Backbone as a printed PyTorch tensor [residue, N CA C, xyz], in Angstrom:
tensor([[[ 71.0770, 123.0180,  97.1160],
         [ 71.1250, 122.6900,  98.5140],
         [ 71.5510, 121.2250,  98.6690]],

        [[ 72.4040, 120.9620,  99.6550],
         [ 72.8890, 119.6120,  99.9050],
         [ 71.8670, 118.8090, 100.6910]],

        [[ 71.7040, 117.5770, 100.3030],
         [ 70.8040, 116.6790, 101.0150],
         [ 71.6130, 115.8680, 102.0150]],

        [[ 71.0640, 115.6080, 103.1970],
         [ 71.7910, 114.7820, 104.1590],
         [ 71.9240, 113.3480, 103.6510]],

        [[ 73.0540, 112.7800, 103.9220],
         [ 73.3420, 111.4140, 103.4910],
         [ 73.3690, 110.5200, 104.7200]],

        [[ 72.6410, 109.4260, 104.6480],
         [ 72.6370, 108.4650, 105.7500],
         [ 73.6860, 107.4000, 105.4740]],

        [[ 74.5380, 107.1880, 106.4440],
         [ 75.5890, 106.1820, 106.3230],
         [ 75.4140, 105.1790, 107.4530]],

        [[ 75.3280, 103.9380, 107.1100],
         [ 75.1990, 102.8850, 108.1230],
         [ 76.5850, 102.4130, 108.5250]],

        [[ 76.8820, 102.5620, 109.7970],
         [ 78.1590, 102.0890, 110.3270],
         [ 77.8580, 100.8770, 111.1900]],

        [[ 78.3010,  99.7420, 110.7280],
         [ 78.0100,  98.4880, 111.4110],
         [ 79.2380,  98.0390, 112.1980]],

        [[ 79.0350,  97.7190, 113.4600],
         [ 80.0990,  97.2070, 114.3310],
         [ 81.2930,  98.1540, 114.4010]],

        [[ 81.0350,  99.4400, 114.6110],
         [ 82.1200, 100.4160, 114.6580],
         [ 83.0590, 100.1490, 115.8280]],

        [[ 82.4930,  99.8680, 116.9900],
         [ 83.3230,  99.6690, 118.1660],
         [ 83.4910,  98.2030, 118.5360]],

        [[ 82.8180,  97.3360, 117.8570],
         [ 82.9060,  95.9150, 118.1520],
         [ 83.9020,  95.2540, 117.2140]],

        [[ 84.9180,  94.6220, 117.7670],
         [ 85.9110,  93.9260, 116.9600],
         [ 85.6900,  92.4190, 117.0300]],

        [[ 84.5750,  92.0080, 117.6340],
         [ 84.3190,  90.5880, 117.8430],
         [ 84.2460,  89.8260, 116.5190]],

        [[ 83.4850,  90.2970, 115.5810],
         [ 83.3120,  89.5840, 114.3200],
         [ 84.3770,  89.9260, 113.2880]],

        [[ 85.0360,  91.0700, 113.4420],
         [ 85.9590,  91.5450, 112.4260],
         [ 87.4190,  91.2050, 112.7050]],

        [[ 87.7350,  90.7210, 113.8910],
         [ 89.1330,  90.4970, 114.2290],
         [ 89.6680,  89.2560, 113.5160]],

        [[ 90.8890,  89.3600, 112.9720],
         [ 91.4830,  88.2070, 112.3020],
         [ 91.8520,  87.1180, 113.3060]],

        [[ 91.9550,  85.8900, 112.8550],
         [ 92.2700,  84.7980, 113.7770],
         [ 93.7160,  84.8680, 114.2700]],

        [[ 93.9470,  84.2210, 115.3950],
         [ 95.3000,  84.1250, 115.9420],
         [ 96.1150,  83.2140, 115.0420]],

        [[ 97.3440,  83.6240, 114.7570],
         [ 98.2070,  82.8510, 113.8660],
         [ 98.8940,  81.7290, 114.6270]],

        [[ 99.0710,  80.6040, 113.9880],
         [ 99.8100,  79.4810, 114.5550],
         [101.0700,  79.2450, 113.7410]],

        [[101.8520,  80.2770, 113.5500],
         [103.0650,  80.2140, 112.7500],
         [104.2290,  79.7660, 113.6370]],

        [[104.8510,  78.6200, 113.3600],
         [105.9660,  78.1550, 114.1890],
         [107.2890,  78.8530, 113.8870]],

        [[107.3090,  79.7350, 112.8940],
         [108.5460,  80.4020, 112.4900],
         [108.9980,  81.3820, 113.5640]],

        [[110.2940,  81.3670, 113.8670],
         [110.8820,  82.2880, 114.8330],
         [111.4600,  83.4770, 114.0710]],

        [[111.0120,  84.6910, 114.4290],
         [111.4250,  85.9090, 113.7420],
         [112.2800,  86.7890, 114.6450]],

        [[113.1000,  87.6150, 114.0150],
         [113.8050,  88.6960, 114.6840],
         [113.2750,  89.9900, 114.0850]],

        [[112.6790,  90.8410, 114.9270],
         [112.0750,  92.0890, 114.4670],
         [112.8190,  93.2490, 115.1080]],

        [[113.3970,  94.0940, 114.2630],
         [114.1960,  95.2240, 114.7320],
         [113.3820,  96.5080, 114.6510]],

        [[113.3300,  97.2390, 115.7740],
         [112.7240,  98.5640, 115.8160],
         [113.8240,  99.5630, 116.1560]],

        [[113.4670, 100.8220, 116.3040],
         [114.4590, 101.8440, 116.6430],
         [115.0140, 101.6330, 118.0500]],

        [[114.1950, 101.0960, 118.9600],
         [114.6150, 100.9410, 120.3490],
         [115.3300,  99.6290, 120.6380]],

        [[114.8770,  98.5250, 120.0320],
         [115.4530,  97.2220, 120.3770],
         [115.1350,  96.1780, 119.3270]],

        [[115.6350,  94.9720, 119.5670],
         [115.3810,  93.8290, 118.6900],
         [114.5710,  92.8070, 119.4840]],

        [[113.4610,  92.3620, 118.9040],
         [112.5970,  91.3590, 119.5220],
         [112.7580,  90.0450, 118.7770]],

        [[112.7490,  88.9330, 119.5130],
         [112.8000,  87.6040, 118.9130],
         [111.6090,  86.8130, 119.4230]],

        [[110.8590,  86.2160, 118.4910],
         [109.7070,  85.4310, 118.9010],
         [108.8410,  85.0220, 117.7300]],

        [[107.6520,  84.5240, 118.0550],
         [106.6820,  84.0390, 117.0720],
         [105.5760,  85.0780, 116.9050]],

        [[105.1740,  85.3410, 115.6700],
         [104.0650,  86.2520, 115.4090],
         [102.7680,  85.5040, 115.7000]],

        [[101.9800,  86.0360, 116.6360],
         [100.7310,  85.3720, 117.0090],
         [ 99.5050,  86.1330, 116.5210]],

        [[ 99.6680,  87.3810, 116.0920],
         [ 98.5470,  88.1830, 115.6050],
         [ 99.1000,  89.3250, 114.7770]],

        [[ 98.3870,  89.6790, 113.6970],
         [ 98.7430,  90.8890, 112.9690],
         [ 97.5480,  91.4060, 112.1930]],

        [[ 97.5230,  92.7210, 112.0210],
         [ 96.5350,  93.3650, 111.1690],
         [ 97.2630,  94.4380, 110.3640]],

        [[ 96.5400,  95.4040, 109.8300],
         [ 97.1600,  96.4210, 108.9850],
         [ 98.0330,  97.3980, 109.7600]],

        [[ 97.8350,  97.5110, 111.0730],
         [ 98.5100,  98.5300, 111.8610],
         [ 99.5900,  97.9630, 112.7670]],

        [[ 99.3620,  96.8100, 113.3360],
         [100.2690,  96.2780, 114.3490],
         [100.4210,  94.7760, 114.2120]],

        [[101.4050,  94.2570, 114.9440],
         [101.5110,  92.8180, 115.0980],
         [101.8160,  92.5230, 116.5500]],

        [[101.4450,  91.3260, 116.9730],
         [101.7220,  90.8900, 118.3350],
         [102.6900,  89.7300, 118.2470]],

        [[103.7650,  89.8450, 118.9950],
         [104.8400,  88.8680, 118.9820],
         [104.9000,  88.1750, 120.3350]],

        [[104.9480,  86.8410, 120.3340],
         [105.1660,  86.0660, 121.5580],
         [106.6700,  85.8850, 121.6760]],

        [[107.3070,  86.5780, 122.6200],
         [108.7600,  86.5510, 122.7330],
         [109.2470,  85.2230, 123.2950]],

        [[110.5450,  85.0570, 123.3190],
         [111.1460,  83.8300, 123.8580],
         [110.8760,  83.6780, 125.3460]],

        [[110.5610,  84.7820, 126.0360],
         [110.2220,  84.7450, 127.4610],
         [108.7250,  84.5740, 127.6820]],

        [[107.9750,  84.2100, 126.6240],
         [106.5180,  84.0190, 126.6540],
         [105.7520,  85.2780, 127.0320]],

        [[106.2950,  86.4490, 126.6760],
         [105.5960,  87.7080, 126.8910],
         [105.0700,  88.2140, 125.5550]],

        [[103.7820,  88.5750, 125.4890],
         [103.2660,  89.1640, 124.2480],
         [103.6790,  90.6310, 124.1430]],

        [[104.1480,  91.0290, 122.9700],
         [104.5940,  92.3990, 122.7250],
         [103.8750,  92.9160, 121.4890]],

        [[103.2350,  94.0870, 121.6110],
         [102.5970,  94.7270, 120.4580],
         [103.5990,  95.6730, 119.8140]],

        [[103.7380,  95.5700, 118.5000],
         [104.6650,  96.4130, 117.7510],
         [103.8940,  97.0570, 116.6070]],

        [[103.9470,  98.3860, 116.5290],
         [103.3310,  99.0790, 115.4020],
         [104.1660,  98.8270, 114.1580]],

        [[103.5080,  98.5200, 113.0600],
         [104.2310,  98.1920, 111.8310],
         [105.0490,  99.3670, 111.3120]],

        [[104.6110, 100.5890, 111.5890],
         [105.3600, 101.7560, 111.1220],
         [106.6980, 101.9070, 111.8430]],

        [[106.8690, 101.2510, 113.0010],
         [108.1200, 101.3310, 113.7590],
         [109.1080, 100.2260, 113.4140]],

        [[108.7240,  99.2800, 112.5760],
         [109.5980,  98.1560, 112.2410],
         [110.6210,  98.5870, 111.2000]],

        [[111.8900,  98.3230, 111.5110],
         [112.9680,  98.6130, 110.5610],
         [113.3310,  97.3980, 109.7190]],

        [[113.3930,  96.2260, 110.3640],
         [113.8340,  95.0190, 109.6670],
         [113.2050,  93.7870, 110.3010]],

        [[112.8660,  92.8180, 109.4560],
         [112.3550,  91.5250, 109.9140],
         [113.2310,  90.4420, 109.3110]],

        [[113.7220,  89.5290, 110.1540],
         [114.5540,  88.4160, 109.6970],
         [113.9660,  87.1100, 110.2120]],

        [[114.0870,  86.0720, 109.4030],
         [113.6670,  84.7370, 109.8260],
         [114.8550,  84.0710, 110.5030]],

        [[114.6540,  83.6360, 111.7310],
         [115.7210,  82.9480, 112.4650],
         [115.6420,  81.4480, 112.2270]],

        [[114.4220,  80.8920, 112.3620],
         [114.2600,  79.4440, 112.2280],
         [112.8320,  79.1350, 111.8100]],

        [[112.6970,  78.1550, 110.9480],
         [111.3710,  77.6450, 110.5970],
         [111.2680,  76.2180, 111.1050]],

        [[110.1250,  75.8810, 111.6590],
         [109.8800,  74.5310, 112.1640],
         [108.8900,  73.8430, 111.2430]],

        [[109.3350,  72.8450, 110.4850],
         [108.3780,  72.1340, 109.6290],
         [107.4300,  71.3050, 110.4790]],

        [[106.1620,  71.3340, 110.1190],
         [105.1650,  70.5620, 110.8740],
         [104.4280,  69.6600, 109.9430]]])
C-alpha cells in the first residue's frame, strides 16, 4: 500500500522573494521573432521570457521560445 507523501511548497504564488533583479545592461540588442524585430535594452529575464525596453521606452515581453535571432547593436562602456 502506498503511503501519502507530504510536500512543502513554499511561496508557490508569491514571486516577491524569488524574482531576479532588474538588469542594468546598457547594451542595445536587436531581437528577431517570427512577427517582427525589436530593438532595445534587456531589463529583465528569466528561464521563460525576457522584457525589453524598446527605443520608444515601451516594455515588451518576449517568450524565449519565440526568439529566432539576437544581435548586439551597440555596447556602451561605463
